[in-house]
N, C-alpha and C positions, 0 to 999 in steps of 0.2 A: 380432565380431573380424575385423580385416582380414587377408586371406590374401595370400600372396606373389603369387599369380596376379592378385589385385585390384590390388596395387601396380604390377605390370608393365603392366596394362591402363591404369591412370591415367597412368603415365609416358609410355606410347605416345600417349595422348590429348593430353597436354601438348605433346609434340613436334609432333603434327599441328596443334595450334592455333597454335603459333609459326610453323610453316611456312606456314600459310594466311593469316597476317596480311600485308596489303599492305606492300610495301617502304617504309620510311620513316614508316609510320603510328605515331602515339603513342596510348597509351590515353586515352580521353575518359570523363568521368563520365556515362555513358549508361544506367546501371542504372535501370529503371523498373518500377513495379508495374502490371501489365495487369489483374489481377483479384484481389479479396480475397473469401475465403469462410470463414465461421466454422462449425465443426462443434461442436455443443453436447453431443454424446454419442458413443458408439462409431461409427466411420466406416471408410471404405475404408483410411485410412492408419494409424489408431491406435485402440486401445480407449478412449483417454482423449479429452476435448475437445481440439480442435486448431484452428489457423488455417492456411489454405492461401493462399499468395500465388503467383500466376503472374507471374514476373518476366521481363523482356526485358533481356538483357545488352548489347545494342547491339554496339559494336566491342570491348567488354570480353570477348566470347566468344573473342577471339584472344589475350587477355592473362591467363594465370594469375597468381596473386599474386606469384610469384617473379620475374615480368618487369616488375612495376610498381615503380619506384624508391621506396624508403622506405615502402612500404605496410605491410608486416608490422611494422616497428619502430614506426611511428606508432600503429598499432592497439593493439599490446601496451602502449604507453605510456599511451594514453588510456583503455583498458579492460583492465587487467591480468588481470582474472578470466577473460576469454575464452580466454586462453592456457592455462588450467588444465583446460579441457574434455578429456575422454578421446577423444572423436570416434571411438569404435569400436576404438581401439587397445588398450584395457584398461589404460592407464596415464595418470596425470595428466600433462598437458602434451602429449598426443598431437596436439591441434589446432594448437598452436604449431609442431610439426614439420611438419604438413601445410601450414601457411602458408608455411613456409620452402621446402618441397619444391615448392610450387605447387598451388593449388586455385582453383576458380572463385569469383567474387565472389557468386554466388547462394548458394553453400554458406557463404560468410563471413557473408552477411546473416542466414542461419538462426541461426548461433551468436551473432551480436550481438544478435538479437531475444531469444534465450533469456537471455543475460547481462544485458541491460537490465532484463528482468523480475526477475531475481534481485537486481539492484542496487536495485530498487524494493521488495524485501521479499517477493516471491513465489517459492516453491520450485518451479521447473520445470526440466526437463532433457532432454526427449525431442524429437528433431527429425530430419528427413531432407530431402534435396534430390535430386530425380530429374528427368531430362529429360522434356519433354512430347512429344517426337517432332518438334517444330519446331526448326530450328537457332536456337540462342541463347536459347531459352525453357526455363524450369525451373519445376517445382513445388517451392516452398519451404514445408515443413510443419513447424510447431513447436507444442508444447503451451502452454497458458495456464492461469492460475488465475482471472484476472478479464478478461472479454472486452474491455472498453474499454482496459485497460492493454496487453493483448496486441496489439491492432490498432495502437495508437499506437507500441508498441515496434517493430513491423515497419516502419512508415513511417520511424521515426527510424533504424532499422538501414540502410535503403536510402540515406537521406540521408547517414549517416555514411560509408558505403562510397564514395559519389560524392565526398564531401569529401576522403577519403584519396587518391583518384585525382587530383583537382585541387581545391585548397582553395577553398571557397565563402567569399566575402568576409564576409558577415554571419552566418556560422554560428558560434554559441557552444555548443559541446557541453555544457559545464558547466551552462548555463542550461536547455538542453533536457532534460538528465537530471534536473535539479531539478524541472522542470515535470512530468516523468513520475512522479517520486516523490510529488509532491503529488497527482497524479491517483490514484495507487495508494492513498494514504492516504484520500482522499475516497471512493473506491469500495470500500474495504475494509469487511468486515462488522465490527460491534462484537464485543466479547469474548463476549457471551452467545450471539449467533447463531453465531459461529465455533465455539464449544464444541459446539453441537448438530451443526453440519456435520462437525466432526472425528469425533464419535462415529458419525454416519451413515456416514462413510467407513470406519471400523473395522468396521462391520456390513455393508458392501457394499450400502448403500442409496443409489441414485442421487439426486442433487440437481440442481435446475434453478433458477437465479435468474430471477424473473419480472419484476422491475423494477430500477430503479437504487437502490432503498432496501434493505430487509431482507425483502422478500417472497420466500419460497423454497418450492418444491415438493419434498417428499420422496416418492420412489417414483413409480410409474406406474399408470395404469388405476384399477381399483376400490380399490386399496390405497393410493392417493396421499393424503397429508396436506399441509397447508400451514401454514407458520409465518411470523410477522413479528416479528423480534427474539425475545422470550421468550413471545409470544402464539401460540397454536395455533388450529386450526380449532375446537377445543372450548372455548376461553376464553370466559367469560361477558362479554357486553357491559357489564353493570352494573359489574362489577369494573374493567373498562377505563376506564369513565367516571369512576369514583371515583379511581382511581390517576392519571388525567390531570389532576385538579383538585388542585393542591398545597395550597391552603388547606383544602379539605374533608378531604384525607388527613391533614394536620396535626391537624385538629380530632378526627377519629375515633381516631387513634393516641393523642392526649392523653386522650381519654375512657376508653380502656382501661388507662391507667396507664403507657403507654410514654413515656419522657422525650423531649420534642421541644423545639426552640428556640422562643422567642416569635416570632411572625410576624404581619405585617399586610399587607393588600392595599391599594395606593394607586394613584392615577391622575394624579399630577402632582408637580412638584418640591416645592411648599410642603407638600403632604400627606406626601410622603416624608420631608422634614426633620422635620416634627412627629412622625411615627411613630418615626423614629430616636431622637428625644429621649425618647419614652416608653419605648422598649426599652432604650436606653442604648448609648453608643458603646463600641467600634467595631461596625459592622454590615456585612452583605453585602447587595447588591442583585442580584436576578435576575428575569428575565421570568416571569410567572405561567405562560405556556404554552411555556416553553423546554425544552430537553433537552441532554444531552451537555455541560453546562457552558458553552454558548454564551451570550454576553451577560452573564456573571456578573462582578460587581466585588466584591472581597473586602477586608476589613480597612479599611473606609472610616471616616473620622472619628477616626483615631488620631493627631491632631495638635492644634495650637492652634486651628484653624478647622474643626471637625468637619463643619459643615453643608455647606460648599462642595463637597467631593468627592461627597457624596450627591446633591446637586442636579444636578451635572454628569453623573453616571452615569444618573440617571433621565431627564434631558433627552436624552442620547445614545440611550437605548432608545426613547423616544418618537419621536425623529427617524427612527430605523431602522424603526419600525413604520409611520410615515407614508409613508416611501419604499416599503416593501413594498406598502402599500395602493394607492399610485399605480401601481406596476408590475403589481400583480395585483388589479385591482378585483373585489370580491366574495369574495375568498379570505381565509380565516383569521379567527379570533375577535378582538375588540378586545383591546388590550394591557392586561394588569394587571401591576404590578411589585411583587413581594413583597419586604418588608424582613425579613431574617432575622438573628439574632444571629451573632456570630463563631463560634459552636459548629459551624456548617456548613463553616467554611473548610477544614478538613483534608479533608473529603469532596469538596468541589467543586474545590479547587485542583489536584488530581491531581499533587501533588508526587512526583517519583520516589522510591521507597524507597531507604534506605541501610542496609546491614547494621549490626547493633548494634555500637557501638564497643568494647564490652568483650569481644566474642567473639574469642578468640585467632586470629590469622592473618587477620582481616578488617579490619585497621587501614587498608587502602588504600581502604576504602569512600568516605570523604570525598574522597580524591584522585580516584577514579573519577567521583564525582558532579561534581566541579569540571570534569573533562575533558568530561563529557557536557553540562554547562551551557555551556561555551565553544563547543561545536560543535552546539548544539541547532538544530533546524529549526522553522519557524513552526507546523507542524502538531502539534508535541508537546503543545500545550495541550489537545488533545482526544483524545489517545491514551494508553492505559496503557503503562507502561514495564516493561521487564525489570529484575529485581533483579540487579546484578552479583555473581557468586559467584567468590571468589578462591581459596579453599582447595580443593585437589584432594581432601582427605579430608572435605569437607563432604558428607554423604550422607543419604539418606532411609531411615529404618528403618520398613518397612511393618508390622512386628510391633508396635512401640510407637507407630507413626503420628505420629512427630515427627522433627525434624531432629537429627542427631547431629554434634558436633564433638569429636573426640578423646574420645569416650565420654560427653560431657556433653550433656544434652538442652536444646533451646531451643524 
């Protein structure tokens, strides 16, 4: 909570900054990052993982935000969410007031870095900016959920501040923000891993990401365990090998009586077309060693010339495999392409769910879906989607363990 004494001190500092500015000098985009440090656990600044930037304000040390023409208005227009930060005032919109009263651009960069991460889908909100003891240099500290996203957010925040001081000709903030969102999506854990990490957080178990995939350490010292997606340190290697072989998994499940779609493994366009004819159109094509729905083509052959799309899909997968082999010699198994019936389409397509149309009060489900489709991003093909809930009286009954709408169970 900001005190009256703190407000008076800040006001006096702003007056000194304005008085120390050389006569006739205008603000210049001189905010730079001198040093970047990532804290992956409790640290001097925070109990949570944090990123510290040492920034140099240059001549902007003499220009609080209220002395830079159009700075605050442009920032709040480009990134409205940043104006909603409380910034220690205890009320929503406190940071917008600080911008108008005048604060330093290092402090602004901290809040922008936090908001950029929130725009990318990570919930962060803790930060602070303190002087280093050297004139014009500050420690900008802010929390992060994913390290690579946090570092890029800090760099983009500094660039945006400089752009607001003096417009950078080739700077496209929308494109840069989209690139950050895509980075966050690529770096994000899958739903299975994330569920484990969420439960670990509830139990106060520390977690450390060990690579850019899903290898995570839970705990420290002799009590530590490691997971990779849904596999743990205790998962049997034989089970992993079987689950990684789609054809063998299909065969073993069928042998136990579990209904599975017909499937064949092929290695060329002609073999794929022949297999598709035996299975019956329409079919789906997917890499034998793929995952997360990558490289999957669905509902092929549902037209007058069913063979052509199957051959094109297989050819595209083979070309992709050849390119990978050229770029990564010696890595990865040879490509097999499985032909599966359309029975898998609903599982692989990851079509966002829509609430049941006959549920009272949820008639806007189709409308919401249309809005989502119109504004979809390219990464939505490999991510799970939230189901839109419209009715405020849609609630979960823990006793009956099912959803209730106006007293009716669904």
